[in-house]
MARBA-3410 file (N, C-alpha, C, O; in Angstrom, 1 decimal):
46
-30.7,-12.3,127.7,-30.9,-11.1,127.7,-31.8,-11.5,129.0,-32.2,-12.6,129.1 ~ -32.0,-10.6,130.0,-33.5,-10.2,130.5,-34.2,-9.3,130.2,-34.0,-8.1,129.8 ~ -35.3,-10.0,130.3,-36.7,-8.9,129.4,-36.7,-7.4,129.8,-37.1,-6.6,129.0 ~ -36.3,-7.1,130.9,-36.3,-5.8,131.1,-35.2,-4.9,130.3,-35.5,-3.8,129.9 ~ -33.9,-5.6,130.2,-32.9,-5.0,129.0,-33.6,-5.0,127.4,-33.6,-4.1,126.6
-34.2,-6.3,127.2,-35.2,-6.5,125.9,-36.0,-5.4,125.5,-35.9,-4.6,124.6 ~ -36.8,-5.7,126.5,-37.8,-3.9,126.3,-37.3,-2.7,126.2,-37.7,-1.8,125.4 ~ -35.8,-2.7,127.2,-35.1,-1.2,126.9,-35.1,-1.1,125.5,-35.7,-0.3,124.7 ~ -34.2,-2.2,125.4,-33.7,-2.1,123.6,-34.9,-2.0,122.2,-34.7,-1.8,121.0 ~ -35.9,-2.2,122.7,-37.0,-2.1,122.2,-37.8,-0.9,122.2,-38.2,-0.5,121.1
-38.1,-0.2,123.5,-37.7,1.4,123.3,-37.0,1.8,122.8,-37.3,1.8,121.6 ~ -35.5,2.4,122.9,-35.0,3.0,122.0,-35.0,2.7,120.6,-35.0,3.7,119.8 ~ -35.1,1.4,120.1,-35.4,0.8,118.9,-37.0,1.9,117.9,-37.1,2.4,116.7 ~ -37.7,1.7,118.9,-39.2,2.3,118.5,-38.7,3.8,118.0,-38.7,4.2,116.8 ~ -38.3,4.6,119.3,-38.0,5.8,119.2,-37.4,6.4,118.6,-37.6,7.6,118.4
-36.4,5.5,118.0,-35.4,6.0,117.0,-35.9,5.9,116.1,-35.5,6.7,115.2 ~ -37.1,5.0,115.5,-37.9,5.1,114.2,-38.8,6.3,114.2,-38.5,7.2,113.4 ~ -39.5,6.4,114.9,-40.2,7.6,115.5,-40.2,8.9,115.1,-41.1,9.6,114.7 ~ -38.4,9.4,115.4,-37.7,10.3,115.5,-37.1,10.7,113.7,-36.9,11.8,113.1 ~ -37.1,9.3,113.3,-36.8,9.4,112.0,-37.8,9.5,111.2,-37.5,9.9,110.1
-38.8,9.2,111.6,-40.4,9.5,110.5,-40.5,10.9,110.7,-40.6,11.4,109.6 ~ -40.5,11.9,111.8,-40.6,13.0,112.4,-40.0,13.8,111.2,-40.6,14.6,110.4 ~ -38.5,13.4,111.3,-37.6,14.4,110.3,-37.7,14.1,109.0,-37.3,14.9,108.2 ~ -38.3,12.9,108.5,-39.0,12.5,107.2,-40.2,13.7,106.9,-40.1,14.4,105.9 ~ -40.9,13.9,107.4,-41.8,14.5,107.7,-41.7,16.0,107.7,-42.4,16.7,106.9
-40.7,16.7,108.5,-40.1,17.9,108.9,-41.0,18.6,110.2,-41.5,19.8,110.4 ~ -41.2,17.2,111.2,-42.5,17.8,111.9,-41.5,17.6,113.5,-40.4,17.0,113.6 ~ -42.1,18.1,114.5,-41.4,18.0,115.7,-42.4,17.6,116.5,-43.5,18.1,116.5 ~ -42.1,16.6,117.3,-43.0,16.6,118.7,-42.4,16.6,120.1,-42.2,15.6,120.8 ~ -42.3,18.2,120.6,-41.7,18.5,121.5,-42.0,17.7,122.4,-41.1,16.8,122.4
-43.0,17.6,123.2,-43.8,17.0,124.0,-42.6,15.2,124.4,-41.7,15.0,125.3 ~ -43.1,14.5,123.4,-42.4,13.3,123.3,-40.7,13.5,123.4,-40.0,12.9,124.1 ~ -40.2,14.5,122.5,-38.8,14.4,123.0,-38.2,14.7,123.8,-37.0,14.2,123.9 ~ -39.0,15.9,125.2,-38.4,16.0,126.4,-38.9,15.0,127.0,-38.5,15.2,128.1 ~ -39.7,13.8,127.2,-40.2,12.8,127.8,-38.8,11.9,127.6,-38.0,11.5,128.4
-38.7,11.7,126.3,-37.6,10.8,125.7,-36.2,10.7,126.5,-35.7,9.8,127.1 ~ -35.9,12.5,126.4,-34.3,12.8,127.0,-34.4,12.3,128.3,-33.4,11.8,128.9 ~ -35.8,12.6,128.9,-35.8,12.9,130.6,-35.9,10.9,131.0,-35.6,10.4,132.1 ~ -36.5,10.3,129.8,-36.4,8.9,130.4,-34.9,7.9,129.9,-34.3,7.0,130.4 ~ -34.9,8.7,128.8,-33.3,7.8,128.6,-32.4,7.3,129.6,-32.1,6.1,129.7
-31.8,8.7,130.5,-30.9,8.5,131.3,-31.1,7.2,132.4,-30.2,6.5,132.9 ~ -32.6,7.2,132.7,-33.1,6.4,133.8,-32.7,5.0,132.9,-31.8,4.2,133.4 ~ -33.3,4.5,131.4,-33.1,3.5,130.9,-31.8,3.1,131.0,-31.6,2.1,131.6 ~ -30.8,3.7,130.6,-29.5,3.5,130.4,-28.7,2.6,131.3,-28.1,1.6,131.2 ~ -28.9,4.0,132.8,-28.4,3.4,133.6,-28.6,2.2,134.5,-27.9,1.9,135.5
-29.7,1.6,134.2,-30.7,0.6,134.9,-29.6,-0.6,134.7,-29.9,-1.7,135.1
END
């Protein structure tokens, strides 16, 4: 597995953990969420 692909999977996993943490706290991080949804398609299509 290419290092870049491994890093992308790690990024996705970490984001999922972070979003789950926010849901449990009942809070939102709109700045991060906007950046995530803007960045994710670029990572997924690479």
